[in-house]
C-alpha positions in Angstrom: -0.1 0.0 0.0 1.3 3.5 -1.0 0.5 6.6 1.0 0.6 9.3 -1.6 0.1 12.6 0.3 2.9 14.0 1.9 1.0 16.7 4.3 -2.3 15.0 5.3 -4.5 15.1 8.3 -3.9 11.3 8.5 -0.3 11.9 9.6 0.2 11.7 13.1 2.4 14.9 13.4 0.0 16.8 11.1 -2.8 15.7 13.4 -1.2 16.7 16.4 -0.4 20.3 15.3 -3.9 20.6 13.8 -5.6 19.6 17.2 -3.4 21.9 19.0 -3.9 25.0 16.6 -7.8 24.4 16.4 -8.0 24.4 20.1 -5.8 27.3 20.4 -7.6 29.5 17.7 -10.9 28.3 19.1 -10.1 29.4 22.6 -8.8 32.7 21.1 -12.2 33.4 19.3 -13.9 32.5 22.5 -11.6 35.0 24.6 -12.2 37.7 21.9 -16.0 37.0 21.5 -17.3 36.4 25.1 -16.7 40.0 26.2 -18.9 41.1 23.3 -21.5 38.6 23.9 -21.5 39.8 27.6 -21.6 43.3 26.5 -24.8 42.8 24.7 -26.5 42.0 28.0 -28.0 45.0 30.3 -25.9 44.5 33.6 -26.9 46.2 36.7 -24.4 48.7 38.1 -22.2 47.7 41.2 -22.0 49.6 44.3 -18.8 50.8 43.7 -19.8 51.9 40.1 -22.8 53.7 41.5 -20.5 55.7 43.9 -18.2 56.5 41.0 -21.2 58.1 39.0 -22.5 60.0 41.9 -19.0 61.6 42.2 -19.2 62.3 38.6 -22.6 64.0 39.0 -21.5 66.1 41.6 -18.4 67.0 39.6 -20.6 67.9 36.5 -22.8 70.0 38.6 -19.9 72.0 39.9 -18.4 72.5 36.3 -21.8 73.7 35.1 -21.9 70.8 32.6 -25.4 69.9 33.4 -26.6 73.4 33.1 -24.6 73.7 29.8 -26.4 70.7 28.5 -29.9 72.0 29.6 -29.2 75.1 27.8 -28.4 73.1 24.6 -25.0 74.4 24.5 -23.2 72.7 21.5 -20.8 70.0 22.5 -17.4 70.0 20.7 -15.7 66.9 19.0 -13.1 67.0 21.7 -15.8 66.2 24.3 -16.0 62.8 22.8 -12.9 61.7 24.4 -14.1 62.6 27.8 -14.4 59.8 30.3 -18.0 59.3 31.7 -19.5 62.2 29.7 -23.0 63.1 31.0 -26.0 63.4 28.7 -29.6 64.5 29.5 -33.0 63.1 28.5 -36.1 65.4 28.5 -38.8 63.0 29.2 -41.3 65.6 28.0 -39.9 66.4 24.5 -38.2 62.9 24.2 -34.9 64.8 23.4 -31.5 63.9 24.0 -28.9 66.5 25.1 -25.2 66.4 24.8 -25.1 63.3 22.7 -23.3 63.3 19.2 -25.5 62.1 16.3 -24.0 58.7 15.9 -24.4 58.0 19.7 -28.2 59.0 19.9 -29.5 55.7 18.5 -27.7 53.9 20.9 -28.7 56.1 23.7 -32.6 55.7 22.6 -32.2 51.9 22.6 -30.7 52.1 26.2 -33.6 54.4 27.3 -36.0 51.8 26.1 -34.4 49.1 28.3 -33.1 51.0 31.3 -35.8 53.6 32.7 -35.8 53.0 36.3 -33.9 55.5 38.4 -33.7 53.0 41.3 -32.1 50.5 39.1 -29.3 52.0 37.1 -27.7 49.8 34.3 -24.9 49.8 31.7 -24.4 48.2 28.2 -21.7 48.5 25.7 -22.4 49.4 22.1 -19.4 48.8 20.0 -16.8 51.3 21.6 -18.9 53.3 23.9 -20.5 52.3 27.2 -23.7 53.8 28.5 -24.8 54.0 32.0 -27.7 55.2 34.0 -30.4 56.6 34.3 -29.7 58.9 37.3 -32.5 61.1 38.5 -31.7 64.9 38.6 -33.8 68.1 38.9 -33.0 71.3 37.2 -34.0 74.8 38.3 -36.3 75.7 35.5 -37.9 72.5 35.2 -40.5 70.8 37.6 -40.0 67.2 36.4 -36.9 65.5 36.7 -34.4 64.6 33.8 -32.6 61.4 33.1 -28.9 61.7 33.4 -26.8 59.0 31.6 -22.9 58.7 31.2 -21.2 57.8 27.9 -17.7 56.4 28.3 -15.1 55.3 25.6 -14.2 51.4 26.0 -11.3 49.7 24.7 -12.4 46.2 23.4 -8.9 44.6 24.3 -9.4 46.0 27.9 -12.7 44.4 28.1 -11.4 41.2 27.0 -8.7 41.3 29.8 -11.3 42.4 32.3 -13.6 39.4 31.4 -11.1 37.0 31.9 -10.1 38.5 35.1 -13.8 38.8 36.4 -15.0 35.3 35.1 -12.2 33.0 35.2 -14.3 30.0 36.1 -16.4 30.4 32.8 -13.1 30.6 30.7 -11.9 27.5 32.4 -15.3 25.6 31.7 -15.3 26.8 28.2 -11.8 25.7 27.7 -12.8 22.0 29.0 -15.8 22.2 26.7 -13.9 22.9 23.6 -10.7 21.0 24.3 -12.4 17.8 25.5 -14.0 16.7 22.2 -10.8 17.5 20.4 -8.6 15.6 22.9 -11.2 12.5 23.1 -11.0 12.3 19.2 -7.3 12.6 19.0 -6.6 9.9 21.6 -9.3 7.7 20.2 -7.6 7.8 16.8 -4.4 6.8 18.3 -5.2 4.3 21.0 -7.8 2.2 18.9 -5.1 1.3 16.1 -2.6 0.6 19.2 -5.1 -1.5 20.6 -5.7 -3.6 17.5 -1.8 -3.9 17.0 -1.7 -5.3 20.5 -4.3 -7.7 20.0 -2.7 -8.7 16.6 0.7 -9.2 18.3 -0.9 -11.4 21.2 -2.5 -13.4 18.4 1.0 -14.1 16.7 2.4 -14.9 20.5 -0.3 -17.6 20.6 0.9 -19.1 17.1 -1.8 -17.5 15.0 0.0 -16.0 12.0 -3.2 -14.6 10.1 -2.7 -11.3 8.6 -5.1 -8.5 10.1 -5.8 -6.2 7.1 -7.5 -3.7 9.4 -4.1 -2.7 10.7 -3.4 -0.8 7.4 -7.1 0.8 7.1 -7.7 2.8 10.1 -5.6 5.4 12.2 -2.9 7.7 11.5 -0.6 7.4 8.6 2.4 6.5 10.8 0.3 3.8 12.8 -0.9 2.3 9.6 2.7 2.0 8.3 3.6 0.3 11.5 0.7 -2.1 10.9 1.8 -2.7 7.3 5.3 -3.6 8.7 3.8 -5.8 11.4 1.7 -7.7 8.8 4.8 -8.1 6.5 6.7 -9.4 9.7 3.9 -11.9 10.4 3.6 -13.1 6.9 7.4 -13.6 6.8 7.4 -15.6 10.1 4.4 -17.7 8.6 6.1 -18.3 5.5 9.4 -19.4 7.2 7.7 -21.7 9.4 5.8 -23.1 6.4 9.2 -23.4 4.4 10.6 -25.2 7.6 7.8 -27.8 7.8 7.9 -28.3 3.9 11.7 -29.0 4.2 11.1 -31.4 7.2 8.3 -33.2 5.3 10.3 -33.4 2.2 13.6 -34.6 3.9 11.4 -37.3 5.7 9.8 -38.5 2.3 13.2 -38.5 0.8 14.6 -40.7 3.6 11.6 -43.1 3.3 12.7 -44.2 -0.3 16.3 -45.4 0.6 14.8 -47.0 3.8 12.3 -49.0 1.7 15.1 -50.2 -0.6 16.9 -51.3 2.8 14.0 -53.2 3.9 13.6 -54.8 0.4 17.4 -55.7 0.6 17.3 -57.2 3.9 14.2 -59.2 2.9 16.3 -60.7 -0.2 19.2 -61.4 2.1 17.1 -63.6 4.5 15.5 -65.3 1.6 18.9 -66.4 0.3 20.9 -67.0 3.6 18.1 -67.4 6.3 17.9 -65.5 9.5 21.0 -64.7 11.5 21.9 -62.2 14.5 23.5 -59.5 12.2 20.5 -59.5 10.0 18.1 -59.2 12.8 20.1 -56.1 14.2 19.9 -54.4 10.9 16.3 -55.0 10.6 15.7 -53.6 14.1 17.7 -50.4 13.2 15.6 -50.1 10.0 12.5 -50.3 12.1 13.8 -47.6 14.4 14.6 -45.4 11.7 11.1 -45.9 10.0 9.6 -45.0 13.2 11.6 -41.8 13.8 10.6 -40.8 10.1 7.1 -41.5 10.7 7.2 -39.4 13.9 8.6 -36.6 11.9 6.3 -36.8 9.3 3.3 -36.7 11.9 5.0 -33.6 13.7 5.3 -31.9 10.4 1.4 -32.4 9.8 0.6 -31.4 13.3 2.5 -28.2 13.2 1.0 -27.2 9.9 -2.6 -28.0 11.1 -1.9 -26.2 14.5 -1.6 -22.7 12.6 -5.3 -23.4 11.1 -7.0 -25.5 13.7 -7.4 -23.2 16.8 -10.3 -23.2 19.0 -11.3 -21.8 22.5 -12.1 -24.8 24.9 -11.9 -25.5 28.8 -8.6 -26.5 30.0 -9.7 -29.8 31.4 -10.5 -31.1 28.0 -6.9 -31.6 27.5 -6.4 -34.1 30.4 -9.7 -35.7 31.3 -10.1 -38.4 28.6 -6.1 -39.0 28.7 -6.1 -39.5 32.3 -9.2 -41.9 32.2 -7.3 -44.0 29.6 -4.2 -43.8 31.8 -6.0 -45.1 34.8 -7.4 -48.0 33.0 -3.9 -49.1 31.8 -2.3 -48.3 35.0 -4.9 -50.9 36.7 -4.1 -53.3 34.3 -0.3 -53.1 34.8 -0.9 -53.0 38.6 0.6 -49.5 38.8 -0.5 -47.1 41.5 -1.8 -43.9 39.8 -2.3 -40.6 41.9 -3.5 -37.5 40.4 -3.5 -33.7 41.8 -5.4 -31.2 39.9 -4.8 -27.7 41.5 -6.6 -25.1 39.8 -8.5 -22.0 40.7 -11.8 -22.8 42.2 -13.8 -19.4 41.4 -16.6 -21.1 39.6 -15.2 -19.7 36.2 -14.0 -22.4 33.8 -10.4 -21.8 32.5 -10.4 -21.4 28.6 -7.5 -21.9 26.3 -7.1 -21.0 22.6 -5.0 -23.6 20.9 -5.2 -26.8 19.1 -6.9 -29.3 21.4 -5.6 -32.6 19.4 -1.9 -31.5 19.6 -2.0 -30.5 23.5 -4.0 -33.8 24.3 -1.1 -35.8 22.4 1.5 -33.8 24.3 -0.2 -34.8 27.7 -0.7 -38.2 26.5 3.0 -38.7 25.5 4.2 -37.6 29.0 1.8 -39.9 30.8 2.7 -42.7 28.4 6.3 -42.4 29.2 5.6 -42.5 32.8 3.6 -45.8 32.5 6.4 -47.2 30.2 9.3 -46.6 32.4 7.9 -46.5 36.0 7.9 -49.7 38.3 4.8 -49.4 40.6 3.7 -45.8 41.0 2.8 -42.7 39.1 2.2 -39.2 40.6 0.4 -36.7 38.3 0.2 -33.1 39.2 -1.7 -30.5 37.2 -1.3 -26.8 38.1 -1.4 -23.3 36.6 1.7 -21.1 36.9 1.5 -17.3 35.8 4.6 -16.6 33.7 6.3 -13.4 34.4 6.6 -11.0 31.5 10.2 -9.5 30.7 
């Protein structure tokens, strides 16, 4: 399989940087946007802010700014930069005094939503902040005017203020944005690694089947690792198959001269009759024939072991073998003791393998014991956990 793209999201390096920068820019967008979202909400003035504006009211009265506004004295462009600049609203004429033309629409909108003297509020409109209303009486008027203050605000300062005032909100939004990205990122890495681990465990148990899923899912680097692992698995499988084929071929090749030897000994016996040397030769020929047959059997069993694998209870390996051995031991007057020490937790112990080969291995051990013992056999079966290096 060829992986064509040099820069692709399937590459682990590109994916790592993508997740980082997507999370970073998402956070920056939140940091920049949240203050503006917050500023679209009418919020009540805090006690310290109310105190601040009361001082501004007293200062405006001392400086005759309120009287100038009531007298409709034109304001100058330089006044636009004043901090907490007062403006008046005449409730009778619905007239705004002291505001620039581009500010009046914002002031009207603010008045529609904030019109209680007992509950002054504030709100940002682009680069200006309006606060009020405050009740104020003028000498020539019987009804009170509504006093508001307009301040110029810096958006970047508002961002910093919001981060300082609401750190928990910022933290929760950070978790909300980064958690899905991190979950997706780790999932795309952990899942192929888990599949690779499962394939490696399968190979360790003798199953050399190639897992095509290792090259289809996950980042490019992990798919390349999976492709290399499949190549290694196939190479090991081919090596074992070649070894078994070689063993089988050698065994078959040895059978031919051995058959000729058997035929030659039969002819010699026919010509000169039985003698000690001839019997010795026939005995060795029989031993060689038995060894070659065992080699052929082992070769066939090894080839079948790679394809015939099942999950079965562990006791199936020795149950029938022990019953047969007990019967033979009784016939030979041999005492047979068995001790099976397995965990008794109510759950069967399951194995994955070729049951015929495992039964054959246990049977060979027991039969050798029956063959070479004199009067007693002691069989112990237990489970021992092997420490991983």
